[in-house]
TIVO-2410 file (N, C-alpha, C; in nm, 3 decimals):
# residues 56
REC num residu      c1      c2      c3 atome chaine
REC   1      X  20.113   9.782   8.004     N      A
REC   1      X  20.164   9.722   7.885    CA      A
REC   1      X  20.308   9.688   7.926     C      A
REC   2      X  20.371   9.584   7.895     N      A
REC   2      X  20.510   9.603   7.941    CA      A
REC   2      X  20.578   9.637   7.859     C      A
REC   3      X  20.706   9.661   7.887     N      A
REC   3      X  20.824   9.736   7.788    CA      A
REC   3      X  20.820   9.635   7.639     C      A
REC   4      X  20.851   9.500   7.703     N      A
REC   4      X  20.823   9.370   7.589    CA      A
REC   4      X  20.727   9.374   7.524     C      A
REC   5      X  20.618   9.401   7.582     N      A
REC   5      X  20.468   9.351   7.481    CA      A
REC   5      X  20.469   9.530   7.392     C      A
REC   6      X  20.526   9.622   7.430     N      A
REC   6      X  20.517   9.772   7.366    CA      A
REC   6      X  20.621   9.754   7.226     C      A
REC   7      X  20.761   9.673   7.280     N      A
REC   7      X  20.821   9.631   7.146    CA      A
REC   7      X  20.760   9.548   7.040     C      A
REC   8      X  20.729   9.446   7.100     N      A
REC   8      X  20.681   9.364   7.062    CA      A
REC   8      X  20.552   9.427   6.919     C      A
REC   9      X  20.480   9.494   7.000     N      A
REC   9      X  20.384   9.579   6.911    CA      A
REC   9      X  20.447   9.687   6.818     C      A
REC  10      X  20.514   9.749   6.824     N      A
REC  10      X  20.617   9.840   6.733    CA      A
REC  10      X  20.662   9.752   6.647     C      A
REC  11      X  20.770   9.652   6.664     N      A
REC  11      X  20.767   9.542   6.564    CA      A
REC  11      X  20.666   9.472   6.473     C      A
REC  12      X  20.551   9.467   6.552     N      A
REC  12      X  20.491   9.393   6.437    CA      A
REC  12      X  20.382   9.482   6.324     C      A
REC  13      X  20.383   9.631   6.422     N      A
REC  13      X  20.302   9.697   6.333    CA      A
REC  13      X  20.394   9.744   6.219     C      A
REC  14      X  20.560   9.813   6.248     N      A
REC  14      X  20.621   9.843   6.121    CA      A
REC  14      X  20.633   9.719   6.023     C      A
REC  15      X  20.683   9.613   6.074     N      A
REC  15      X  20.716   9.485   5.980    CA      A
REC  15      X  20.604   9.454   5.910     C      A
REC  16      X  20.466   9.476   5.972     N      A
REC  16      X  20.325   9.440   5.894    CA      A
REC  16      X  20.292   9.536   5.780     C      A
REC  17      X  20.298   9.668   5.815     N      A
REC  17      X  20.249   9.767   5.730    CA      A
REC  17      X  20.371   9.822   5.633     C      A
REC  18      X  20.455   9.811   5.672     N      A
REC  18      X  20.618   9.855   5.603    CA      A
REC  18      X  20.655   9.726   5.512     C      A
REC  19      X  20.608   9.600   5.549     N      A
REC  19      X  20.689   9.481   5.493    CA      A
REC  19      X  20.831   9.486   5.490     C      A
REC  20      X  20.884   9.504   5.639     N      A
REC  20      X  20.979   9.505   5.687    CA      A
REC  20      X  20.999   9.382   5.754     C      A
REC  21      X  21.139   9.331   5.744     N      A
REC  21      X  21.150   9.194   5.833    CA      A
REC  21      X  21.160   9.242   6.009     C      A
REC  22      X  21.118   9.154   6.071     N      A
REC  22      X  21.144   9.150   6.207    CA      A
REC  22      X  21.258   9.224   6.238     C      A
REC  23      X  21.368   9.180   6.150     N      A
REC  23      X  21.510   9.230   6.252    CA      A
REC  23      X  21.528   9.323   6.194     C      A
REC  24      X  21.488   9.373   6.055     N      A
REC  24      X  21.540   9.511   5.999    CA      A
REC  24      X  21.454   9.609   6.108     C      A
REC  25      X  21.359   9.591   6.158     N      A
REC  25      X  21.291   9.683   6.241    CA      A
REC  25      X  21.366   9.727   6.391     C      A
REC  26      X  21.417   9.536   6.447     N      A
REC  26      X  21.505   9.590   6.552    CA      A
REC  26      X  21.659   9.621   6.560     C      A
REC  27      X  21.714   9.630   6.427     N      A
REC  27      X  21.835   9.700   6.402    CA      A
REC  27      X  21.793   9.876   6.418     C      A
REC  28      X  21.686   9.925   6.382     N      A
REC  28      X  21.672  10.046   6.356    CA      A
REC  28      X  21.699  10.115   6.526     C      A
REC  29      X  21.757  10.233   6.581     N      A
REC  29      X  21.781  10.273   6.711    CA      A
REC  29      X  21.628  10.267   6.727     C      A
REC  30      X  21.599  10.269   6.872     N      A
REC  30      X  21.456  10.324   6.941    CA      A
REC  30      X  21.416  10.425   6.865     C      A
REC  31      X  21.485  10.512   6.888     N      A
REC  31      X  21.419  10.683   6.840    CA      A
REC  31      X  21.366  10.672   6.732     C      A
REC  32      X  21.460  10.595   6.592     N      A
REC  32      X  21.392  10.638   6.481    CA      A
REC  32      X  21.321  10.506   6.464     C      A
REC  33      X  21.306  10.428   6.533     N      A
REC  33      X  21.209  10.310   6.529    CA      A
REC  33      X  21.070  10.367   6.578     C      A
REC  34      X  21.068  10.439   6.663     N      A
REC  34      X  20.921  10.525   6.718    CA      A
REC  34      X  20.910  10.638   6.643     C      A
REC  35      X  20.991  10.703   6.558     N      A
REC  35      X  20.969  10.822   6.474    CA      A
REC  35      X  20.870  10.739   6.332     C      A
REC  36      X  20.961  10.629   6.318     N      A
REC  36      X  20.864  10.544   6.167    CA      A
REC  36      X  20.696  10.537   6.249     C      A
REC  37      X  20.690  10.443   6.372     N      A
REC  37      X  20.588  10.392   6.426    CA      A
REC  37      X  20.479  10.535   6.420     C      A
REC  38      X  20.493  10.657   6.459     N      A
REC  38      X  20.428  10.781   6.457    CA      A
REC  38      X  20.379  10.836   6.311     C      A
REC  39      X  20.491  10.830   6.227     N      A
REC  39      X  20.410  10.834   6.091    CA      A
REC  39      X  20.337  10.753   6.024     C      A
REC  40      X  20.346  10.635   6.054     N      A
REC  40      X  20.244  10.511   6.033    CA      A
REC  40      X  20.135  10.521   6.084     C      A
REC  41      X  20.142  10.548   6.226     N      A
REC  41      X  20.014  10.603   6.293    CA      A
REC  41      X  19.945  10.733   6.210     C      A
REC  42      X  20.024  10.817   6.186     N      A
REC  42      X  19.940  10.969   6.166    CA      A
REC  42      X  19.871  10.907   6.027     C      A
REC  43      X  19.959  10.813   5.914     N      A
REC  43      X  19.922  10.797   5.808    CA      A
REC  43      X  19.782  10.737   5.794     C      A
REC  44      X  19.771  10.602   5.912     N      A
REC  44      X  19.664  10.523   5.954    CA      A
REC  44      X  19.539  10.636   5.962     C      A
REC  45      X  19.545  10.674   6.020     N      A
REC  45      X  19.436  10.814   6.109    CA      A
REC  45      X  19.437  10.872   6.028     C      A
REC  46      X  19.488  10.937   5.913     N      A
REC  46      X  19.429  11.011   5.799    CA      A
REC  46      X  19.407  10.949   5.660     C      A
REC  47      X  19.409  10.800   5.671     N      A
REC  47      X  19.357  10.730   5.573    CA      A
REC  47      X  19.194  10.714   5.633     C      A
REC  48      X  19.177  10.663   5.767     N      A
REC  48      X  19.068  10.635   5.837    CA      A
REC  48      X  18.943  10.766   5.880     C      A
REC  49      X  19.047  10.870   5.844     N      A
REC  49      X  18.948  10.972   5.858    CA      A
REC  49      X  18.877  11.043   5.711     C      A
REC  50      X  18.966  11.015   5.585     N      A
REC  50      X  18.942  11.007   5.458    CA      A
REC  50      X  18.814  10.905   5.437     C      A
REC  51      X  18.803  10.828   5.474     N      A
REC  51      X  18.710  10.711   5.467    CA      A
REC  51      X  18.604  10.747   5.509     C      A
REC  52      X  18.617  10.791   5.638     N      A
REC  52      X  18.508  10.821   5.735    CA      A
REC  52      X  18.409  10.943   5.665     C      A
REC  53      X  18.512  11.051   5.615     N      A
REC  53      X  18.464  11.169   5.553    CA      A
REC  53      X  18.414  11.162   5.383     C      A
REC  54      X  18.468  11.052   5.332     N      A
REC  54      X  18.479  11.054   5.230    CA      A
REC  54      X  18.536  11.160   5.144     C      A
REC  55      X  18.630  11.153   5.154     N      A
REC  55      X  18.747  11.248   5.093    CA      A
REC  55      X  18.826  11.174   5.038     C      A
REC  56      X  18.907  11.077   5.059     N      A
REC  56      X  18.984  10.986   5.000    CA      A
REC  56      X  18.987  10.939   4.866     C      A
***
């Protein structure tokens, strides 16, 4: 995946799930954007596991 594709994916995921504008996502420093992305991925994985095990 190219750097451009990775950035596009990061922007899409954060904008879509957090209801932020793409410009707001792009205004974040890269390290902060990636930290939010890790938090989102952790949250989604937690929700997925809860649905699978029925503990949510």
